[in-house]
C-alpha positions as CSV (number, residue, x, y, z in Angstrom):
1,X,1.9,30.6,10.6
2,X,0.0,28.3,8.2
3,X,-0.7,24.7,9.6
4,X,-0.8,21.9,6.6
5,X,-0.7,18.0,7.4
6,X,1.4,16.6,4.8
7,X,0.2,13.0,4.6
8,X,2.1,10.6,3.7
9,X,3.5,7.0,4.9
10,X,6.7,7.7,3.8
11,X,9.9,9.0,6.0
12,X,12.1,9.6,3.8
13,X,9.3,12.4,1.5
14,X,8.0,13.6,4.5
15,X,12.4,14.6,5.4
16,X,12.6,16.2,1.5
17,X,9.6,18.4,2.1
18,X,10.9,19.9,4.7
19,X,14.2,20.0,4.2
20,X,13.0,21.9,0.6
21,X,10.4,24.6,2.7
22,X,12.3,25.4,5.3
23,X,12.5,29.3,4.9
24,X,8.7,29.7,3.9
25,X,6.2,30.5,6.9
26,X,4.3,27.2,7.5
27,X,4.2,24.9,9.8
28,X,4.0,21.4,8.2
29,X,3.2,18.5,10.1
30,X,4.3,14.8,9.0
31,X,0.1,12.7,9.3
32,X,0.2,9.1,8.2
33,X,-3.6,8.5,7.6
34,X,-4.7,5.2,5.5
35,X,-6.4,6.8,2.4
36,X,-7.9,4.4,-0.1
37,X,-5.6,4.7,-2.8
38,X,-8.0,5.2,-6.0
39,X,-7.3,2.8,-9.8
40,X,-8.0,6.0,-11.9
41,X,-7.1,7.0,-15.6
42,X,-4.4,9.7,-14.5
43,X,-1.3,9.7,-10.8
44,X,-3.2,13.8,-10.3
45,X,-6.4,12.2,-10.0
46,X,-4.8,10.0,-7.4
47,X,-3.1,12.9,-5.3
48,X,-6.6,14.6,-5.8
49,X,-8.9,11.6,-4.2
50,X,-6.4,11.2,-1.5
51,X,-6.0,15.2,-0.6
52,X,-10.2,16.0,-0.6
53,X,-10.4,12.2,1.3
54,X,-7.1,13.0,3.6
55,X,-9.4,17.0,4.3
56,X,-12.0,14.9,5.6
57,X,-10.6,13.1,8.0
58,X,-8.5,15.9,9.3
59,X,-10.3,19.0,8.8
60,X,-7.7,21.3,8.0
61,X,-5.5,22.2,4.9
62,X,-3.6,18.5,3.8
63,X,-0.1,18.5,1.4
64,X,-0.1,15.2,-0.7
65,X,2.1,13.3,-3.0
66,X,1.6,11.0,-5.4
67,X,4.1,10.1,-8.7
68,X,4.0,7.0,-11.1
69,X,6.3,5.8,-13.4
70,X,5.0,5.5,-17.3
71,X,7.4,3.9,-19.5
72,X,6.8,4.9,-23.2
73,X,7.4,1.0,-24.3
74,X,4.8,0.2,-22.7
75,X,2.4,2.3,-23.2
76,X,3.2,5.3,-20.3
77,X,2.5,2.2,-17.7
78,X,2.6,1.6,-14.5
79,X,1.4,5.1,-14.3
80,X,-0.9,5.9,-11.7
81,X,-0.7,1.9,-10.8
82,X,3.0,2.1,-9.9
83,X,2.5,1.4,-6.2
84,X,-0.1,-1.9,-7.3
85,X,3.3,-3.0,-10.2
86,X,5.6,-2.2,-7.5
87,X,4.1,-4.2,-4.6
88,X,3.0,-7.2,-6.8
89,X,5.5,-7.7,-9.9
90,X,8.6,-5.6,-8.7
91,X,11.3,-4.5,-10.4
92,X,12.2,-7.6,-11.9
93,X,8.6,-7.8,-13.3
94,X,8.9,-4.3,-14.7
95,X,12.6,-5.4,-16.4
96,X,11.0,-8.3,-17.8
97,X,8.3,-6.2,-19.5
98,X,11.3,-4.4,-20.9
99,X,13.2,-7.7,-22.4
100,X,12.3,-6.8,-26.0
101,X,12.0,-3.1,-26.2
102,X,15.0,-1.4,-27.5
103,X,13.3,1.6,-26.1
104,X,13.9,2.5,-22.4
105,X,12.7,5.7,-22.4
106,X,10.5,6.5,-19.0
107,X,8.6,9.5,-17.8
108,X,8.8,9.5,-13.4
109,X,5.5,12.1,-13.1
110,X,4.7,13.8,-9.9
111,X,2.1,15.9,-8.5
112,X,1.1,17.4,-5.5
113,X,-2.1,18.2,-4.7
114,X,-2.8,21.0,-1.5
115,X,-6.6,21.2,-0.3
116,X,-8.2,23.0,2.0
117,X,-11.7,24.5,2.9
118,X,-12.1,27.1,-0.6
119,X,-10.1,25.0,-2.8
120,X,-7.9,21.9,-3.8
121,X,-5.1,23.4,-6.0
122,X,-2.0,21.1,-7.9
123,X,1.6,20.8,-9.0
124,X,3.0,18.3,-11.3
125,X,6.1,18.3,-13.2
126,X,7.6,14.7,-15.0
127,X,11.0,14.2,-15.1
128,X,13.5,12.2,-18.0
129,X,14.8,9.7,-17.8
130,X,15.1,5.8,-18.5
131,X,14.9,2.3,-17.4
132,X,18.0,0.3,-16.6
133,X,18.9,-3.1,-17.8
134,X,18.8,-4.3,-14.1
135,X,18.5,-3.4,-11.0
136,X,20.9,-0.8,-8.8
137,X,20.9,-0.6,-4.8
138,X,19.7,2.4,-2.5
139,X,23.2,3.4,-1.4
140,X,21.3,7.3,-0.7
141,X,18.3,5.7,2.0
142,X,15.9,7.6,1.3
143,X,14.1,6.7,-1.5
144,X,10.7,7.5,-1.6
145,X,9.7,4.2,-3.6
146,X,11.0,1.1,-5.7
147,X,11.2,2.1,-8.7
148,X,14.2,4.3,-8.6
149,X,16.3,0.9,-8.6
150,X,15.6,1.1,-12.1
151,X,14.9,4.7,-13.4
152,X,17.8,6.7,-14.2
153,X,17.0,10.3,-14.1
154,X,18.2,12.0,-18.0
155,X,21.0,10.3,-19.5
156,X,22.6,9.4,-16.3
157,X,24.3,5.3,-16.5
158,X,22.8,5.0,-12.3
159,X,19.5,4.2,-10.4
160,X,18.0,7.9,-8.7
161,X,18.7,5.7,-5.5
162,X,22.8,6.5,-6.2
163,X,22.0,10.0,-6.4
164,X,21.5,12.6,-3.0
165,X,18.3,14.5,-3.4
166,X,21.1,17.5,-3.4
167,X,22.0,16.2,-6.4
168,X,19.0,15.0,-8.3
169,X,18.3,18.6,-7.4
170,X,21.0,19.7,-9.3
171,X,20.4,18.0,-12.0
172,X,16.3,18.6,-12.5
173,X,16.3,21.8,-14.3
174,X,17.7,20.2,-16.6
175,X,15.9,17.7,-17.7
176,X,11.8,18.3,-16.4
177,X,9.0,19.7,-17.7
178,X,8.5,22.5,-15.3
179,X,9.1,22.1,-11.8
180,X,5.8,21.6,-9.2
181,X,8.5,22.2,-6.2
182,X,9.0,25.5,-7.2
183,X,5.6,25.7,-7.9
184,X,4.3,24.4,-4.5
185,X,7.6,26.8,-2.5
186,X,5.7,29.9,-4.3
187,X,2.4,28.9,-3.4
188,X,2.9,28.4,0.5
189,X,5.1,31.3,0.6
190,X,2.6,33.8,-0.7
191,X,0.0,31.4,1.1
192,X,-2.2,33.6,3.7
């Protein structure tokens, strides 16, 4: 059985991924490795950098996940800067940036990146939605980031934070470009 370290400081990411991969013959382990969050132009570039750095440290196959919020009216900002924006101006700052915009369309963009001694592979997708007019508290206690409190998937009138993982994955297929989750699952299922 292949051992893969899922490198994240977010326990909820690890728990969600573990559930999704429960019938795949890999031993997924949680690794909290302090990695630099590079400031690059795409979320995929951030994921690749972090996966390759984690592999250098751990010296065995790793998986990282990076995601970001792209807001149409803000020219896809914050994108790869989502973590920094979340830690500085937060959701209130994002809502303030949008106060004079009628277009509140947005996407949650994510990339899973797998790296071993021979290759680096990425699986990416985006989920269509919009930014709410105000924050909605996290009632599921499974969130991956604060932006879940202001992002509503699809045409819903409530935030991602108000959906269980099961509810979210049930509606994802109708509002995503493809499925990074399915691509990752299929890759790991066939990993030799």
